[in-house]
N, C-alpha and C positions, 0 to 999 in steps of 0.2 A: 483544433484545440492548440493554443499556444503554450510554449514552455514557460514555466515560472522561474524566476531567479531562485537561487538556493535559500535565501532568507525567507521568501514567501513559502517555499516548500516546507522549511522547518516550522514556520508558523502554522501552516495547514496541518502539520502532524500533531499539533497540540489538540488533544481530543478531550471529550468529557469523561472518558473511561481510562483509568490508569492502565488497564490491560492492553489497550490499543497504543497508548503512549510508549509503553516499553517495547512494543513491536516496531512501531514506525520510526521513532527517533534514532535508535541505533542503526537501523537499515539506511536511513537517509545519510547519517554521518559516515558510514562505512562504504556504501555502494551507489547511492543515487547518482553522483557526478560521473561515474564510470559507465552508467547504463547507456545503451544506444537511445537516440531520440524517441523512437517509437515506444520503448519501454518507459521512458520518462513520461510520455503522454499517457500511457496506461496507468502508471502510478498516480499521476495527477487525477485521472478519472476515478481511481480507487478512493482517493482522498475526498472526492465529492459525494461519496456514498454516506448514508446515515450510520451513526455509531452502532445501533442494534443489529443492523444488517452486517456490518463489518465484523462485529463480535461473533455473530453466528457462523460466518464463513471462517474466521480465523480459529475458532474453537472446534470447528468440524461438526457443528450442529446442523448446518445446512450447506448445500453445494451452491456456489455462485453460478447463476445461469449464464453469465457472460464468459465465454471461453478465455478471452484475453485477461479479464479481471481475475478469473480463477487461477490462471497461470501466475499472475503477479502475486496473489495471495500465497502461493507455494514458494515463490522466490523470497518474499518478505519473511516467511516462516523459516526459511533456510533449509527446506526439505526438497529433495530431488523430485521432479515430476514422475509419476508412475509410468 
């Protein structure tokens, strides 16, 4: 998985759900460029998921089955991992 430039990442953060926009856009602006490359790749993989799936994970309705994506959900939400 190749890394996207920041403009493409910002564009990919524009979602069909406002709830996701308000999570992704501030995270990208404040933290994305400081992430290690493996976390950047994980974030890009997260952006490739469908909105209803992302919404369920971020709202805590479902647990993401992928360990790396689940850890990234926690990072984006700004909550420490348990």
